[in-house]
mmCIF entry with sequence, helices, sheets and N, C-alpha, C, O atoms, coordinates in Angstrom:
data_MODEL
# 
_entry.id   MODEL 
# 
_entity.id                         1 
_entity.type                       polymer 
_entity.pdbx_number_of_molecules   1 
# 
_entity_poly.entity_id                      1 
_entity_poly.type                           'polypeptide(L)' 
_entity_poly.nstd_linkage                   no 
_entity_poly.nstd_monomer                   no 
_entity_poly.pdbx_seq_one_letter_code       MKKKTRKMVLLTGVLCILSLAVCACGKTEDAQDAAEPQVVQGEPIPEDDTKE 
_entity_poly.pdbx_seq_one_letter_code_can   MKKKTRKMVLLTGVLCILSLAVCACGKTEDAQDAAEPQVVQGEPIPEDDTKE 
_entity_poly.pdbx_strand_id                 A 
# 
loop_
_entity_poly_seq.entity_id 
_entity_poly_seq.num 
_entity_poly_seq.mon_id 
_entity_poly_seq.hetero 
1 1  MET n 
1 2  LYS n 
1 3  LYS n 
1 4  LYS n 
1 5  THR n 
1 6  ARG n 
1 7  LYS n 
1 8  MET n 
1 9  VAL n 
1 10 LEU n 
1 11 LEU n 
1 12 THR n 
1 13 GLY n 
1 14 VAL n 
1 15 LEU n 
1 16 CYS n 
1 17 ILE n 
1 18 LEU n 
1 19 SER n 
1 20 LEU n 
1 21 ALA n 
1 22 VAL n 
1 23 CYS n 
1 24 ALA n 
1 25 CYS n 
1 26 GLY n 
1 27 LYS n 
1 28 THR n 
1 29 GLU n 
1 30 ASP n 
1 31 ALA n 
1 32 GLN n 
1 33 ASP n 
1 34 ALA n 
1 35 ALA n 
1 36 GLU n 
1 37 PRO n 
1 38 GLN n 
1 39 VAL n 
1 40 VAL n 
1 41 GLN n 
1 42 GLY n 
1 43 GLU n 
1 44 PRO n 
1 45 ILE n 
1 46 PRO n 
1 47 GLU n 
1 48 ASP n 
1 49 ASP n 
1 50 THR n 
1 51 LYS n 
1 52 GLU n 
# 
_struct_asym.id          A 
_struct_asym.entity_id   1 
# 
loop_
_struct_conf.conf_type_id 
_struct_conf.id 
_struct_conf.pdbx_PDB_helix_id 
_struct_conf.beg_label_comp_id 
_struct_conf.beg_label_asym_id 
_struct_conf.beg_label_seq_id 
_struct_conf.pdbx_beg_PDB_ins_code 
_struct_conf.end_label_comp_id 
_struct_conf.end_label_asym_id 
_struct_conf.end_label_seq_id 
_struct_conf.pdbx_end_PDB_ins_code 
_struct_conf.beg_auth_comp_id 
_struct_conf.beg_auth_asym_id 
_struct_conf.beg_auth_seq_id 
_struct_conf.end_auth_comp_id 
_struct_conf.end_auth_asym_id 
_struct_conf.end_auth_seq_id 
_struct_conf.pdbx_PDB_helix_class 
_struct_conf.details 
_struct_conf.pdbx_PDB_helix_length 
HELX_P HELX_P1 AA1 LYS A 2  ? ALA A 24 ? LYS A 2  ALA A 24 1 ? 23 
HELX_P HELX_P2 AA2 GLU A 29 ? ALA A 35 ? GLU A 29 ALA A 35 1 ? 7  
# 
_struct_conf_type.id          HELX_P 
_struct_conf_type.criteria    ? 
_struct_conf_type.reference   ? 
# 
loop_
_atom_site.group_PDB 
_atom_site.id 
_atom_site.type_symbol 
_atom_site.label_atom_id 
_atom_site.label_alt_id 
_atom_site.label_comp_id 
_atom_site.label_asym_id 
_atom_site.label_entity_id 
_atom_site.label_seq_id 
_atom_site.pdbx_PDB_ins_code 
_atom_site.Cartn_x 
_atom_site.Cartn_y 
_atom_site.Cartn_z 
_atom_site.occupancy 
_atom_site.B_iso_or_equiv 
_atom_site.pdbx_formal_charge 
_atom_site.auth_seq_id 
_atom_site.auth_comp_id 
_atom_site.auth_asym_id 
_atom_site.auth_atom_id 
_atom_site.pdbx_PDB_model_num 
ATOM 1   N N  . MET A 1 1  ? 38.006  -8.955  -12.977 1.00 0.00 ? 1  MET A N  1 
ATOM 2   C CA . MET A 1 1  ? 36.611  -8.750  -13.515 1.00 0.00 ? 1  MET A CA 1 
ATOM 3   C C  . MET A 1 1  ? 35.686  -9.718  -12.766 1.00 0.00 ? 1  MET A C  1 
ATOM 4   O O  . MET A 1 1  ? 34.556  -9.351  -12.441 1.00 0.00 ? 1  MET A O  1 
ATOM 5   N N  . LYS A 1 2  ? 36.137  -10.932 -12.490 1.00 0.00 ? 2  LYS A N  1 
ATOM 6   C CA . LYS A 1 2  ? 35.311  -11.909 -11.745 1.00 0.00 ? 2  LYS A CA 1 
ATOM 7   C C  . LYS A 1 2  ? 35.003  -11.464 -10.357 1.00 0.00 ? 2  LYS A C  1 
ATOM 8   O O  . LYS A 1 2  ? 33.892  -11.668 -9.869  1.00 0.00 ? 2  LYS A O  1 
ATOM 9   N N  . LYS A 1 3  ? 35.962  -10.858 -9.708  1.00 0.00 ? 3  LYS A N  1 
ATOM 10  C CA . LYS A 1 3  ? 35.730  -10.365 -8.302  1.00 0.00 ? 3  LYS A CA 1 
ATOM 11  C C  . LYS A 1 3  ? 34.672  -9.265  -8.337  1.00 0.00 ? 3  LYS A C  1 
ATOM 12  O O  . LYS A 1 3  ? 33.781  -9.230  -7.488  1.00 0.00 ? 3  LYS A O  1 
ATOM 13  N N  . LYS A 1 4  ? 34.767  -8.399  -9.286  1.00 0.00 ? 4  LYS A N  1 
ATOM 14  C CA . LYS A 1 4  ? 33.773  -7.268  -9.309  1.00 0.00 ? 4  LYS A CA 1 
ATOM 15  C C  . LYS A 1 4  ? 32.361  -7.831  -9.572  1.00 0.00 ? 4  LYS A C  1 
ATOM 16  O O  . LYS A 1 4  ? 31.389  -7.353  -8.988  1.00 0.00 ? 4  LYS A O  1 
ATOM 17  N N  . THR A 1 5  ? 32.249  -8.822  -10.429 1.00 0.00 ? 5  THR A N  1 
ATOM 18  C CA . THR A 1 5  ? 30.914  -9.381  -10.707 1.00 0.00 ? 5  THR A CA 1 
ATOM 19  C C  . THR A 1 5  ? 30.395  -10.125 -9.513  1.00 0.00 ? 5  THR A C  1 
ATOM 20  O O  . THR A 1 5  ? 29.214  -10.022 -9.184  1.00 0.00 ? 5  THR A O  1 
ATOM 21  N N  . ARG A 1 6  ? 31.272  -10.891 -8.839  1.00 0.00 ? 6  ARG A N  1 
ATOM 22  C CA . ARG A 1 6  ? 30.858  -11.599 -7.628  1.00 0.00 ? 6  ARG A CA 1 
ATOM 23  C C  . ARG A 1 6  ? 30.418  -10.634 -6.549  1.00 0.00 ? 6  ARG A C  1 
ATOM 24  O O  . ARG A 1 6  ? 29.424  -10.894 -5.872  1.00 0.00 ? 6  ARG A O  1 
ATOM 25  N N  . LYS A 1 7  ? 31.112  -9.541  -6.366  1.00 0.00 ? 7  LYS A N  1 
ATOM 26  C CA . LYS A 1 7  ? 30.740  -8.578  -5.345  1.00 0.00 ? 7  LYS A CA 1 
ATOM 27  C C  . LYS A 1 7  ? 29.354  -7.924  -5.648  1.00 0.00 ? 7  LYS A C  1 
ATOM 28  O O  . LYS A 1 7  ? 28.547  -7.683  -4.751  1.00 0.00 ? 7  LYS A O  1 
ATOM 29  N N  . MET A 1 8  ? 29.121  -7.648  -6.990  1.00 0.00 ? 8  MET A N  1 
ATOM 30  C CA . MET A 1 8  ? 27.886  -7.001  -7.368  1.00 0.00 ? 8  MET A CA 1 
ATOM 31  C C  . MET A 1 8  ? 26.679  -8.025  -7.136  1.00 0.00 ? 8  MET A C  1 
ATOM 32  O O  . MET A 1 8  ? 25.600  -7.632  -6.694  1.00 0.00 ? 8  MET A O  1 
ATOM 33  N N  . VAL A 1 9  ? 26.908  -9.262  -7.435  1.00 0.00 ? 9  VAL A N  1 
ATOM 34  C CA . VAL A 1 9  ? 25.862  -10.266 -7.237  1.00 0.00 ? 9  VAL A CA 1 
ATOM 35  C C  . VAL A 1 9  ? 25.569  -10.437 -5.778  1.00 0.00 ? 9  VAL A C  1 
ATOM 36  O O  . VAL A 1 9  ? 24.403  -10.514 -5.392  1.00 0.00 ? 9  VAL A O  1 
ATOM 37  N N  . LEU A 1 10 ? 26.616  -10.501 -4.930  1.00 0.00 ? 10 LEU A N  1 
ATOM 38  C CA . LEU A 1 10 ? 26.458  -10.647 -3.510  1.00 0.00 ? 10 LEU A CA 1 
ATOM 39  C C  . LEU A 1 10 ? 25.703  -9.392  -2.930  1.00 0.00 ? 10 LEU A C  1 
ATOM 40  O O  . LEU A 1 10 ? 24.780  -9.526  -2.126  1.00 0.00 ? 10 LEU A O  1 
ATOM 41  N N  . LEU A 1 11 ? 26.110  -8.250  -3.345  1.00 0.00 ? 11 LEU A N  1 
ATOM 42  C CA . LEU A 1 11 ? 25.507  -7.029  -2.861  1.00 0.00 ? 11 LEU A CA 1 
ATOM 43  C C  . LEU A 1 11 ? 24.052  -6.931  -3.273  1.00 0.00 ? 11 LEU A C  1 
ATOM 44  O O  . LEU A 1 11 ? 23.205  -6.502  -2.490  1.00 0.00 ? 11 LEU A O  1 
ATOM 45  N N  . THR A 1 12 ? 23.758  -7.335  -4.524  1.00 0.00 ? 12 THR A N  1 
ATOM 46  C CA . THR A 1 12 ? 22.375  -7.347  -4.984  1.00 0.00 ? 12 THR A CA 1 
ATOM 47  C C  . THR A 1 12 ? 21.554  -8.378  -4.157  1.00 0.00 ? 12 THR A C  1 
ATOM 48  O O  . THR A 1 12 ? 20.425  -8.058  -3.783  1.00 0.00 ? 12 THR A O  1 
ATOM 49  N N  . GLY A 1 13 ? 22.045  -9.550  -3.867  1.00 0.00 ? 13 GLY A N  1 
ATOM 50  C CA . GLY A 1 13 ? 21.322  -10.543 -3.103  1.00 0.00 ? 13 GLY A CA 1 
ATOM 51  C C  . GLY A 1 13 ? 21.063  -10.031 -1.677  1.00 0.00 ? 13 GLY A C  1 
ATOM 52  O O  . GLY A 1 13 ? 19.965  -10.204 -1.149  1.00 0.00 ? 13 GLY A O  1 
ATOM 53  N N  . VAL A 1 14 ? 22.035  -9.425  -1.076  1.00 0.00 ? 14 VAL A N  1 
ATOM 54  C CA . VAL A 1 14 ? 21.859  -8.923  0.291   1.00 0.00 ? 14 VAL A CA 1 
ATOM 55  C C  . VAL A 1 14 ? 20.799  -7.803  0.299   1.00 0.00 ? 14 VAL A C  1 
ATOM 56  O O  . VAL A 1 14 ? 19.988  -7.704  1.219   1.00 0.00 ? 14 VAL A O  1 
ATOM 57  N N  . LEU A 1 15 ? 20.831  -6.982  -0.729  1.00 0.00 ? 15 LEU A N  1 
ATOM 58  C CA . LEU A 1 15 ? 19.841  -5.887  -0.810  1.00 0.00 ? 15 LEU A CA 1 
ATOM 59  C C  . LEU A 1 15 ? 18.447  -6.453  -1.012  1.00 0.00 ? 15 LEU A C  1 
ATOM 60  O O  . LEU A 1 15 ? 17.493  -5.939  -0.427  1.00 0.00 ? 15 LEU A O  1 
ATOM 61  N N  . CYS A 1 16 ? 18.299  -7.484  -1.812  1.00 0.00 ? 16 CYS A N  1 
ATOM 62  C CA . CYS A 1 16 ? 16.973  -8.120  -1.985  1.00 0.00 ? 16 CYS A CA 1 
ATOM 63  C C  . CYS A 1 16 ? 16.446  -8.728  -0.686  1.00 0.00 ? 16 CYS A C  1 
ATOM 64  O O  . CYS A 1 16 ? 15.267  -8.586  -0.362  1.00 0.00 ? 16 CYS A O  1 
ATOM 65  N N  . ILE A 1 17 ? 17.349  -9.425  0.074   1.00 0.00 ? 17 ILE A N  1 
ATOM 66  C CA . ILE A 1 17 ? 16.944  -10.019 1.269   1.00 0.00 ? 17 ILE A CA 1 
ATOM 67  C C  . ILE A 1 17 ? 16.526  -8.981  2.295   1.00 0.00 ? 17 ILE A C  1 
ATOM 68  O O  . ILE A 1 17 ? 15.523  -9.162  2.987   1.00 0.00 ? 17 ILE A O  1 
ATOM 69  N N  . LEU A 1 18 ? 17.284  -7.891  2.402   1.00 0.00 ? 18 LEU A N  1 
ATOM 70  C CA . LEU A 1 18 ? 16.907  -6.832  3.311   1.00 0.00 ? 18 LEU A CA 1 
ATOM 71  C C  . LEU A 1 18 ? 15.588  -6.144  2.915   1.00 0.00 ? 18 LEU A C  1 
ATOM 72  O O  . LEU A 1 18 ? 14.802  -5.796  3.795   1.00 0.00 ? 18 LEU A O  1 
ATOM 73  N N  . SER A 1 19 ? 15.335  -5.945  1.642   1.00 0.00 ? 19 SER A N  1 
ATOM 74  C CA . SER A 1 19 ? 14.084  -5.407  1.170   1.00 0.00 ? 19 SER A CA 1 
ATOM 75  C C  . SER A 1 19 ? 12.948  -6.285  1.526   1.00 0.00 ? 19 SER A C  1 
ATOM 76  O O  . SER A 1 19 ? 11.927  -5.786  2.001   1.00 0.00 ? 19 SER A O  1 
ATOM 77  N N  . LEU A 1 20 ? 13.055  -7.571  1.329   1.00 0.00 ? 20 LEU A N  1 
ATOM 78  C CA . LEU A 1 20 ? 11.969  -8.463  1.703   1.00 0.00 ? 20 LEU A CA 1 
ATOM 79  C C  . LEU A 1 20 ? 11.691  -8.507  3.207   1.00 0.00 ? 20 LEU A C  1 
ATOM 80  O O  . LEU A 1 20 ? 10.551  -8.642  3.653   1.00 0.00 ? 20 LEU A O  1 
ATOM 81  N N  . ALA A 1 21 ? 12.816  -8.382  3.991   1.00 0.00 ? 21 ALA A N  1 
ATOM 82  C CA . ALA A 1 21 ? 12.613  -8.365  5.434   1.00 0.00 ? 21 ALA A CA 1 
ATOM 83  C C  . ALA A 1 21 ? 11.896  -7.103  5.907   1.00 0.00 ? 21 ALA A C  1 
ATOM 84  O O  . ALA A 1 21 ? 11.068  -7.149  6.816   1.00 0.00 ? 21 ALA A O  1 
ATOM 85  N N  . VAL A 1 22 ? 12.224  -5.978  5.278   1.00 0.00 ? 22 VAL A N  1 
ATOM 86  C CA . VAL A 1 22 ? 11.569  -4.729  5.664   1.00 0.00 ? 22 VAL A CA 1 
ATOM 87  C C  . VAL A 1 22 ? 10.068  -4.810  5.261   1.00 0.00 ? 22 VAL A C  1 
ATOM 88  O O  . VAL A 1 22 ? 9.215   -4.372  6.033   1.00 0.00 ? 22 VAL A O  1 
ATOM 89  N N  . CYS A 1 23 ? 9.749   -5.334  4.132   1.00 0.00 ? 23 CYS A N  1 
ATOM 90  C CA . CYS A 1 23 ? 8.360   -5.427  3.660   1.00 0.00 ? 23 CYS A CA 1 
ATOM 91  C C  . CYS A 1 23 ? 7.560   -6.407  4.561   1.00 0.00 ? 23 CYS A C  1 
ATOM 92  O O  . CYS A 1 23 ? 6.381   -6.186  4.836   1.00 0.00 ? 23 CYS A O  1 
ATOM 93  N N  . ALA A 1 24 ? 8.213   -7.463  5.001   1.00 0.00 ? 24 ALA A N  1 
ATOM 94  C CA . ALA A 1 24 ? 7.543   -8.483  5.846   1.00 0.00 ? 24 ALA A CA 1 
ATOM 95  C C  . ALA A 1 24 ? 7.269   -7.980  7.224   1.00 0.00 ? 24 ALA A C  1 
ATOM 96  O O  . ALA A 1 24 ? 6.299   -8.380  7.866   1.00 0.00 ? 24 ALA A O  1 
ATOM 97  N N  . CYS A 1 25 ? 8.137   -7.087  7.690   1.00 0.00 ? 25 CYS A N  1 
ATOM 98  C CA . CYS A 1 25 ? 7.985   -6.602  9.122   1.00 0.00 ? 25 CYS A CA 1 
ATOM 99  C C  . CYS A 1 25 ? 7.286   -5.249  9.141   1.00 0.00 ? 25 CYS A C  1 
ATOM 100 O O  . CYS A 1 25 ? 7.360   -4.566  10.163  1.00 0.00 ? 25 CYS A O  1 
ATOM 101 N N  . GLY A 1 26 ? 6.649   -4.841  8.134   1.00 0.00 ? 26 GLY A N  1 
ATOM 102 C CA . GLY A 1 26 ? 6.000   -3.535  8.065   1.00 0.00 ? 26 GLY A CA 1 
ATOM 103 C C  . GLY A 1 26 ? 4.693   -3.544  8.936   1.00 0.00 ? 26 GLY A C  1 
ATOM 104 O O  . GLY A 1 26 ? 4.187   -4.600  9.317   1.00 0.00 ? 26 GLY A O  1 
ATOM 105 N N  . LYS A 1 27 ? 4.196   -2.354  9.217   1.00 0.00 ? 27 LYS A N  1 
ATOM 106 C CA . LYS A 1 27 ? 2.991   -2.252  10.017  1.00 0.00 ? 27 LYS A CA 1 
ATOM 107 C C  . LYS A 1 27 ? 1.810   -2.593  9.160   1.00 0.00 ? 27 LYS A C  1 
ATOM 108 O O  . LYS A 1 27 ? 1.794   -2.251  7.977   1.00 0.00 ? 27 LYS A O  1 
ATOM 109 N N  . THR A 1 28 ? 0.827   -3.249  9.703   1.00 0.00 ? 28 THR A N  1 
ATOM 110 C CA . THR A 1 28 ? -0.387  -3.554  8.959   1.00 0.00 ? 28 THR A CA 1 
ATOM 111 C C  . THR A 1 28 ? -1.616  -2.884  9.572   1.00 0.00 ? 28 THR A C  1 
ATOM 112 O O  . THR A 1 28 ? -2.743  -3.276  9.270   1.00 0.00 ? 28 THR A O  1 
ATOM 113 N N  . GLU A 1 29 ? -1.411  -1.860  10.445  1.00 0.00 ? 29 GLU A N  1 
ATOM 114 C CA . GLU A 1 29 ? -2.533  -1.170  11.047  1.00 0.00 ? 29 GLU A CA 1 
ATOM 115 C C  . GLU A 1 29 ? -3.364  -0.424  10.048  1.00 0.00 ? 29 GLU A C  1 
ATOM 116 O O  . GLU A 1 29 ? -4.577  -0.320  10.230  1.00 0.00 ? 29 GLU A O  1 
ATOM 117 N N  . ASP A 1 30 ? -2.780  0.098   9.008   1.00 0.00 ? 30 ASP A N  1 
ATOM 118 C CA . ASP A 1 30 ? -3.529  0.835   7.980   1.00 0.00 ? 30 ASP A CA 1 
ATOM 119 C C  . ASP A 1 30 ? -4.495  -0.098  7.169   1.00 0.00 ? 30 ASP A C  1 
ATOM 120 O O  . ASP A 1 30 ? -5.564  0.321   6.726   1.00 0.00 ? 30 ASP A O  1 
ATOM 121 N N  . ALA A 1 31 ? -4.081  -1.319  7.009   1.00 0.00 ? 31 ALA A N  1 
ATOM 122 C CA . ALA A 1 31 ? -4.956  -2.245  6.293   1.00 0.00 ? 31 ALA A CA 1 
ATOM 123 C C  . ALA A 1 31 ? -6.207  -2.613  7.151   1.00 0.00 ? 31 ALA A C  1 
ATOM 124 O O  . ALA A 1 31 ? -7.284  -2.839  6.599   1.00 0.00 ? 31 ALA A O  1 
ATOM 125 N N  . GLN A 1 32 ? -6.067  -2.667  8.394   1.00 0.00 ? 32 GLN A N  1 
ATOM 126 C CA . GLN A 1 32 ? -7.160  -3.009  9.290   1.00 0.00 ? 32 GLN A CA 1 
ATOM 127 C C  . GLN A 1 32 ? -8.176  -1.892  9.297   1.00 0.00 ? 32 GLN A C  1 
ATOM 128 O O  . GLN A 1 32 ? -9.384  -2.123  9.327   1.00 0.00 ? 32 GLN A O  1 
ATOM 129 N N  . ASP A 1 33 ? -7.653  -0.650  9.267   1.00 0.00 ? 33 ASP A N  1 
ATOM 130 C CA . ASP A 1 33 ? -8.571  0.547   9.240   1.00 0.00 ? 33 ASP A CA 1 
ATOM 131 C C  . ASP A 1 33 ? -9.372  0.572   7.976   1.00 0.00 ? 33 ASP A C  1 
ATOM 132 O O  . ASP A 1 33 ? -10.542 0.955   7.988   1.00 0.00 ? 33 ASP A O  1 
ATOM 133 N N  . ALA A 1 34 ? -8.774  0.177   6.897   1.00 0.00 ? 34 ALA A N  1 
ATOM 134 C CA . ALA A 1 34 ? -9.464  0.259   5.597   1.00 0.00 ? 34 ALA A CA 1 
ATOM 135 C C  . ALA A 1 34 ? -10.572 -0.763  5.508   1.00 0.00 ? 34 ALA A C  1 
ATOM 136 O O  . ALA A 1 34 ? -11.516 -0.559  4.744   1.00 0.00 ? 34 ALA A O  1 
ATOM 137 N N  . ALA A 1 35 ? -10.506 -1.861  6.254   1.00 0.00 ? 35 ALA A N  1 
ATOM 138 C CA . ALA A 1 35 ? -11.516 -2.855  6.229   1.00 0.00 ? 35 ALA A CA 1 
ATOM 139 C C  . ALA A 1 35 ? -12.823 -2.490  6.923   1.00 0.00 ? 35 ALA A C  1 
ATOM 140 O O  . ALA A 1 35 ? -13.860 -3.097  6.656   1.00 0.00 ? 35 ALA A O  1 
ATOM 141 N N  . GLU A 1 36 ? -12.779 -1.540  7.775   1.00 0.00 ? 36 GLU A N  1 
ATOM 142 C CA . GLU A 1 36 ? -14.009 -1.095  8.466   1.00 0.00 ? 36 GLU A CA 1 
ATOM 143 C C  . GLU A 1 36 ? -14.846 -0.258  7.478   1.00 0.00 ? 36 GLU A C  1 
ATOM 144 O O  . GLU A 1 36 ? -14.329 0.568   6.726   1.00 0.00 ? 36 GLU A O  1 
ATOM 145 N N  . PRO A 1 37 ? -16.183 -0.518  7.521   1.00 0.00 ? 37 PRO A N  1 
ATOM 146 C CA . PRO A 1 37 ? -17.043 0.221   6.621   1.00 0.00 ? 37 PRO A CA 1 
ATOM 147 C C  . PRO A 1 37 ? -17.125 1.701   7.047   1.00 0.00 ? 37 PRO A C  1 
ATOM 148 O O  . PRO A 1 37 ? -17.146 2.010   8.239   1.00 0.00 ? 37 PRO A O  1 
ATOM 149 N N  . GLN A 1 38 ? -17.169 2.583   6.082   1.00 0.00 ? 38 GLN A N  1 
ATOM 150 C CA . GLN A 1 38 ? -17.222 4.004   6.389   1.00 0.00 ? 38 GLN A CA 1 
ATOM 151 C C  . GLN A 1 38 ? -18.551 4.547   5.828   1.00 0.00 ? 38 GLN A C  1 
ATOM 152 O O  . GLN A 1 38 ? -18.970 4.217   4.718   1.00 0.00 ? 38 GLN A O  1 
ATOM 153 N N  . VAL A 1 39 ? -19.179 5.379   6.635   1.00 0.00 ? 39 VAL A N  1 
ATOM 154 C CA . VAL A 1 39 ? -20.418 5.969   6.239   1.00 0.00 ? 39 VAL A CA 1 
ATOM 155 C C  . VAL A 1 39 ? -20.200 7.419   5.914   1.00 0.00 ? 39 VAL A C  1 
ATOM 156 O O  . VAL A 1 39 ? -19.635 8.163   6.715   1.00 0.00 ? 39 VAL A O  1 
ATOM 157 N N  . VAL A 1 40 ? -20.650 7.838   4.720   1.00 0.00 ? 40 VAL A N  1 
ATOM 158 C CA . VAL A 1 40 ? -20.468 9.242   4.351   1.00 0.00 ? 40 VAL A CA 1 
ATOM 159 C C  . VAL A 1 40 ? -21.845 9.817   4.278   1.00 0.00 ? 40 VAL A C  1 
ATOM 160 O O  . VAL A 1 40 ? -22.758 9.272   3.656   1.00 0.00 ? 40 VAL A O  1 
ATOM 161 N N  . GLN A 1 41 ? -21.964 10.989  4.967   1.00 0.00 ? 41 GLN A N  1 
ATOM 162 C CA . GLN A 1 41 ? -23.266 11.643  4.978   1.00 0.00 ? 41 GLN A CA 1 
ATOM 163 C C  . GLN A 1 41 ? -23.067 12.957  4.269   1.00 0.00 ? 41 GLN A C  1 
ATOM 164 O O  . GLN A 1 41 ? -22.055 13.640  4.428   1.00 0.00 ? 41 GLN A O  1 
ATOM 165 N N  . GLY A 1 42 ? -24.046 13.277  3.500   1.00 0.00 ? 42 GLY A N  1 
ATOM 166 C CA . GLY A 1 42 ? -23.992 14.575  2.746   1.00 0.00 ? 42 GLY A CA 1 
ATOM 167 C C  . GLY A 1 42 ? -25.394 15.233  2.808   1.00 0.00 ? 42 GLY A C  1 
ATOM 168 O O  . GLY A 1 42 ? -26.299 14.772  3.504   1.00 0.00 ? 42 GLY A O  1 
ATOM 169 N N  . GLU A 1 43 ? -25.513 16.300  2.065   1.00 0.00 ? 43 GLU A N  1 
ATOM 170 C CA . GLU A 1 43 ? -26.805 17.039  2.040   1.00 0.00 ? 43 GLU A CA 1 
ATOM 171 C C  . GLU A 1 43 ? -27.781 16.240  1.220   1.00 0.00 ? 43 GLU A C  1 
ATOM 172 O O  . GLU A 1 43 ? -27.382 15.603  0.245   1.00 0.00 ? 43 GLU A O  1 
ATOM 173 N N  . PRO A 1 44 ? -29.059 16.248  1.583   1.00 0.00 ? 44 PRO A N  1 
ATOM 174 C CA . PRO A 1 44 ? -30.059 15.507  0.804   1.00 0.00 ? 44 PRO A CA 1 
ATOM 175 C C  . PRO A 1 44 ? -30.241 16.154  -0.571  1.00 0.00 ? 44 PRO A C  1 
ATOM 176 O O  . PRO A 1 44 ? -30.123 17.369  -0.730  1.00 0.00 ? 44 PRO A O  1 
ATOM 177 N N  . ILE A 1 45 ? -30.516 15.343  -1.507  1.00 0.00 ? 45 ILE A N  1 
ATOM 178 C CA . ILE A 1 45 ? -30.719 15.840  -2.882  1.00 0.00 ? 45 ILE A CA 1 
ATOM 179 C C  . ILE A 1 45 ? -32.156 16.334  -2.957  1.00 0.00 ? 45 ILE A C  1 
ATOM 180 O O  . ILE A 1 45 ? -33.105 15.615  -2.643  1.00 0.00 ? 45 ILE A O  1 
ATOM 181 N N  . PRO A 1 46 ? -32.290 17.662  -3.410  1.00 0.00 ? 46 PRO A N  1 
ATOM 182 C CA . PRO A 1 46 ? -33.647 18.172  -3.495  1.00 0.00 ? 46 PRO A CA 1 
ATOM 183 C C  . PRO A 1 46 ? -34.388 17.549  -4.689  1.00 0.00 ? 46 PRO A C  1 
ATOM 184 O O  . PRO A 1 46 ? -33.832 17.364  -5.771  1.00 0.00 ? 46 PRO A O  1 
ATOM 185 N N  . GLU A 1 47 ? -35.641 17.242  -4.446  1.00 0.00 ? 47 GLU A N  1 
ATOM 186 C CA . GLU A 1 47 ? -36.478 16.612  -5.499  1.00 0.00 ? 47 GLU A CA 1 
ATOM 187 C C  . GLU A 1 47 ? -37.299 17.646  -6.180  1.00 0.00 ? 47 GLU A C  1 
ATOM 188 O O  . GLU A 1 47 ? -37.768 18.573  -5.520  1.00 0.00 ? 47 GLU A O  1 
ATOM 189 N N  . ASP A 1 48 ? -37.499 17.549  -7.429  1.00 0.00 ? 48 ASP A N  1 
ATOM 190 C CA . ASP A 1 48 ? -38.334 18.501  -8.200  1.00 0.00 ? 48 ASP A CA 1 
ATOM 191 C C  . ASP A 1 48 ? -39.769 18.019  -8.044  1.00 0.00 ? 48 ASP A C  1 
ATOM 192 O O  . ASP A 1 48 ? -40.116 16.943  -8.530  1.00 0.00 ? 48 ASP A O  1 
ATOM 193 N N  . ASP A 1 49 ? -40.615 18.809  -7.367  1.00 0.00 ? 49 ASP A N  1 
ATOM 194 C CA . ASP A 1 49 ? -42.003 18.509  -7.224  1.00 0.00 ? 49 ASP A CA 1 
ATOM 195 C C  . ASP A 1 49 ? -42.916 19.305  -8.145  1.00 0.00 ? 49 ASP A C  1 
ATOM 196 O O  . ASP A 1 49 ? -44.118 19.419  -7.904  1.00 0.00 ? 49 ASP A O  1 
ATOM 197 N N  . THR A 1 50 ? -42.335 19.847  -9.192  1.00 0.00 ? 50 THR A N  1 
ATOM 198 C CA . THR A 1 50 ? -43.095 20.663  -10.155 1.00 0.00 ? 50 THR A CA 1 
ATOM 199 C C  . THR A 1 50 ? -43.824 19.733  -11.150 1.00 0.00 ? 50 THR A C  1 
ATOM 200 O O  . THR A 1 50 ? -43.198 19.071  -11.978 1.00 0.00 ? 50 THR A O  1 
ATOM 201 N N  . LYS A 1 51 ? -45.102 19.708  -11.047 1.00 0.00 ? 51 LYS A N  1 
ATOM 202 C CA . LYS A 1 51 ? -45.876 18.893  -11.968 1.00 0.00 ? 51 LYS A CA 1 
ATOM 203 C C  . LYS A 1 51 ? -46.717 19.874  -12.820 1.00 0.00 ? 51 LYS A C  1 
ATOM 204 O O  . LYS A 1 51 ? -47.405 20.733  -12.270 1.00 0.00 ? 51 LYS A O  1 
ATOM 205 N N  . GLU A 1 52 ? -46.662 19.748  -14.107 1.00 0.00 ? 52 GLU A N  1 
ATOM 206 C CA . GLU A 1 52 ? -47.434 20.623  -14.989 1.00 0.00 ? 52 GLU A CA 1 
ATOM 207 C C  . GLU A 1 52 ? -48.484 19.953  -15.739 1.00 0.00 ? 52 GLU A C  1 
ATOM 208 O O  . GLU A 1 52 ? -49.196 20.595  -16.512 1.00 0.00 ? 52 GLU A O  1 
# 
């Protein structure tokens, strides 16, 4: 029983380390694109010029 628990703890630790390494080495190009201001143009809103 001790061997099985030790293997599970070791496997979990290795999995956590690999997950952190993958997250740390990920691409950050998307974050740089999001920082740039974006301009959205649409149709002008018609104003009501009806005066009674």
